[in-house]
N, C-alpha and C positions, 0 to 999 in steps of 0.2 A: 440574863440579858439576851443570850443567844437561843433561848428555848423555842421561841416562836418563829425563828427565821426559816424561810423555805429553803429547799435544797437548790443547788445549781448556782449559788452566788460565788463568783470568782473575783479575786483581787490581783491586779498586776501592779506591784509597788516595790519600792526599794527595801532592802533588808531591815533597816531600822523601823520602818512603818509596819512591816510584816511581823516583827517581834511584838509590837504593841497589839496588833490584831490577834495574834496567836494567844496572847495572854488573856485578852478580853473575850474572844469569841470561840476559842478552841477549834474543834473540828467542824463547827457549823458552817464554815466557809472554806473555799479552796484558795490557798495562797500561792502565788507565783512571784518569786523574787526576781526583779529585773531592774535595770537602770531605765530612766525615763525615755531613752532613745532606742532601747533594744527592740528588736523585732518580736512581735507577739506570735507564738506558735498557733497555727491554724486550728489545732485541736481545741485550744482554749476558746477561740472565737466560736467554734462550732458547738461546743458543749455547754457554754454558759447560758443560764437563763437571765441573769443580771450580771453586768461586768462593771467593776469599779477600777478605773484606770488612772494611775498617776501620770500627770502631764507637766512638763517643764516648758512654759511658753517661749523660753529663750532658745529652745532647740527645734529646728524645723522638722527633724526626724520624729520628735516626740509629738508634735502637732499632726504630722502626717499619719500617725498611728490611728488617730480618731477617724480620719477619712477612710482608712483601710477597713476599720471595723464597720463603719456605716455602710460601706459598699458591700461587704460580705454578709452582714446581718442587719438589714435596714430596720427591722422591727424589734431588735433586741434592745432593752433599756440599758443605757450606759450612764454611769455617774463618773464625772471627771474630778479627780482629787488634785487640788492646787495649793501651793504654799502661799502664794499671793494672788488672790482672786480679784483682779481688777475688773471694773465694770466693762471695759472694752473687750477684754479677752473672754469674759463670761458671755457677752452678747455674741461674739464670733462663734463660740462653741455651741451655744443654743441654736444658732442658725444652721449649724452642721447636724443638728438633730439629737444632741445629748439630752438626757432626761433631767439631770440635776448636777449641782456642783457641791463638792464637799471640801472643807478646809483642812490643811495639814499643819500640824499633826492632828489626827482624827479626834474629834469629840465623840466618844463611843455612844453616848446616849442619843445625840443628834443623828449619828450615822445609822444606828439601828432603826430609828424612826424613819429616816429616808428610805432605807432598804424595805421596810415593811410597807410603806406607802406605795412605793414603785412596784413591788411584787404584787400587791393587791390589785393595783390598777391594770397590770398586764397579765394577770392570771387568766388562763383559758376558761371560758364559760363552762360551768358544770353541766349545763343543760344542752350542750352541743349535740345536735341530732345524730343518732346512730342509725346506720342503715339496717334493714332487716337481715337477720342471720339464721340460716337453717342448717342443721347438721343431719348427715345421713349416718345411721348406725346400722352396721351389718349384724344381723342376729347370729350368723355363723360365717365362716370363711367360704368364699365361692358362691355367694348368693347374687352377685352382680351389682353391688352397691357402687363401685367405681364407674361401671358402664352407665348406670343411671345418672350419677352426679355430673359426668361430663356432658351428657346429652341434655340434662335438665338445665345446666348453666347456659347452654346455647339457646334453649327455649325461653329462659327467663330474661335474656338480653332484650327481648321485645315483649314487654309486659303491657297487654291491652293497648298496643300501638305506641307505647312510650319506650324510648330507647333507654336501656339500663346498662350501667357499667358494672358487670358482674365479675367477681373474683372467687376462684375456687382455692381453698387452702387445704393442701393434702397433709393431714396430721397422722397418716399411717406411716410412722417414722421407720418402720422396718420393712414394709412390703408395699409402700405406696406406688401406684402405677398411673396416676393421673397424667403426668407429663408424657409418659410413654404412649398412653392411649391417644394423646393429641399430637404426637409426633414432634414434640419440642424438647430442647435440651438447655434448660436454664443454667445460668452461671452461678446463681445463688439459690439457696434452698431455705426452707422454714427453719432449719437448724442454725443457719447463719443469722437469722433475725432473732432467734431466741438467745443466741450467744452475745448479741449486741447489747443486751441488758439495758441500762439507763440511757445508752446512746441511741436507742431505737426511736425513730421519728417517721412522720409520713413520707418523707423523701426516700428513706431507706426501704420502706415497705413498697412504695411504688416502683423503685428501681429493681427490687427482687421479683416483683410480679411480672411475669413474661406474657406478652400478648400472643394470642393464637390466631390463626387464619379465620377462625369462627367468630372473632370479635369479643372474646372473653379473656380474662387474665388468670394466670395460674401461679400460685406460690407452691413450689414443688416440694415433695418429700426428699430427704437426703438420698444420695446415690449409694451410701453405705448404711448398713444396719446400725441404728442408734439405740442405745439402752433406754427403754421407756421410763425407767425409774429416775433418770437424771433430769427430766424436764421440770423446771421450776414453774409452779402454778401461777404465781404473780406475773412472771415474765410472759407466760402464754396468754393470760387474760389481757395484759397490756397490748400484746400483739393483735389480738382479736379486736380490741377496742379501736386501735389505730386503723386497722383494716376497715372497720365499719364507718370510720370517719372519712376514709379515703375513697370508698367505692359506694355504688348505689345498692348493691346486694352482695352478700357474702354467703358462700356455701362451704361447709366444712366436712371433709371426709375423715371420719374417725376410725381408728383401728378396732378390731374385735376384742382386744384385751382391755379390761377395765382397770384403771388406776385412778388416783385422786385427780390428776389433771384431765384425764379424758372425761370423767364425770363432770368436773367443773366446766369444761368447754361445752359439753352438751347442755348443761343447765343454764349457760349464758345465752343460749339461742332462743329465738322467738318460737321456733318449732323444731321438733325432733322427728325425723322420718325413720322408722324402724323397718329396714328392708329384710324380707324373708322370702322363702319360696314355699311350695306346697309339700315339702318333704317332712317326714316325722321329725327328723333331727332339727331341721330349721324351725319348726313350730315349737319344739321343746325349748330351744335356745331363745326364741322370741318371747315365750312366756316368762322365762327367767329375767330377760332384759326389762320387760314391762313391769314385772314385780319389783325390780330394782328402782324404777322411776316412781312407782307407787309408794315404796318405802321412803323415798326422798321427798314425798309430797308434791311431786310435779303434777300440775293440772293435766287431767286426761285430754283436755282440749289441745294441749301442746304436744302430745305424743300421738303420732299417727302411723298406722300400719300400711305399708306398701308391699303388695305381693308381686314378686317378679316371676317371669317365665311361666305365665299362666297359659295353659293349653285348653282351648275350648273344645274339648271332646265330650261326646255324649256320656261315655262311661269313664270316670276317672276315680282313683282311689280317694283323693281328698279334694273336694271342690272349694270354691271361695267361701261359700256359706259355712262349710265345715271349719274353715280357717277362722272365721269370725266367732263361731260357737266355741271352738277350742280355746281361743284367746280371750273370750268374753269382751271383745273389742270389735267395733265396726272397722271393716277394711276401707281405708280412705281411697285407695287407688290400686288398680291392677295394671301390670305391664305385660303385654303379650310376649310369648316366646318367639324369638326370631328363627327363621328357617335356615340361617347360615350366612346371610349377607352381612350381618352385624360383625361376626368374627372376621370376615374378609376386610371390612372397613377398618376395624381396630388393628389388624395386622399391618395395614397401610398407614396407620397413624392419622386416620380421619374419622369423622362421625358418620353414622348411617344416614343422618339427615343431610349430609353433604351429597350423597349419591342417590337417595331414594326417600323423599319426604312423604311419600304415600304409604310407606311401610307401616304395618299395624303397630310395631314397637314405637316408631316416631310419633304416631298419632296419640298413643297412650301417654307418652312423655309430654306432649304438648298439652294434653288435658290436665295432667298433674301440675304443669307449670301454671295453667290458668287458675286452677284451684288455689295454688299458693299465692298468686297475685291477688286473688279475691280476698283471701284471709289475711295476708301479711302486709301486702303493699297497699291494697285498697283499690277501688274502682277509679 
């Protein structure tokens, strides 16, 4: 009987009714034993996807609980359980916005039917649009991926003249610097959201995303080093999904260490930007990363190489053409090496685009943002 019930169904009923439910439905539902007039814990109201509430019409406090729930969660479906469901009290409750009425003691077959019908009616649409998501993968440490992602987020906030609500998620759990580079000090981090587990919802994600003066939002890495192996893949993917439902564009800064969850996060993105430089070490690591994506059958169209700190010298050891030949991949974008202003800006917790929009570095970032808008967002 309970096999097809969705999760998140809560009952607030007296002990004798709870015993019958426990015997029939087992752990498929959450049972809260309380008298009809007892106050309902806010956690119950917040967590429930469907609430079945016992009501005693003779008690004002019991009826007041319905109003309390409707005020706190207007869209949550509520089934009121009554021992004597008169027509007048049923009409009153329906006017308050309840979804259905169940009789006490429960007829389990009828009750399960009500729960399945209401759950199906209020289930979130599976085709809910997800915002574009792009990850930046550092081929090796120190190639400037965080510098690029912070500036790229600001550039993407204006996509072909359309304002975009951009969020950067710093998943470099051990050495993430996005918040520091932007001069912000968030109260919550990505680790707090991952630990929220099934309680995670759009409101929590929005609350954790701190706005910056540049008009973007940041979900920061933790301030303490977190063990990479303890990240739950399902929780992470759920976080990314909710973020994509809450913002217009999501950028993900990944660590250089590869684990199951970092690979899963990268594969969930519309595009993967592999950031490298022109060093031998950087190119060797980049080749290994690209081979990993090839092995996972990731479309080559979704993996793009960005070469950072390019110096336009007449004579250089490895030019951009040599980078493409070495990797057997086209270089999608190049970012000019800055002459020093970039480091000064980062030390101040601002972007170079805040102080010098004409800098070659900023212009290259803007071009990269335009490319991404063309490919991922559309004209």
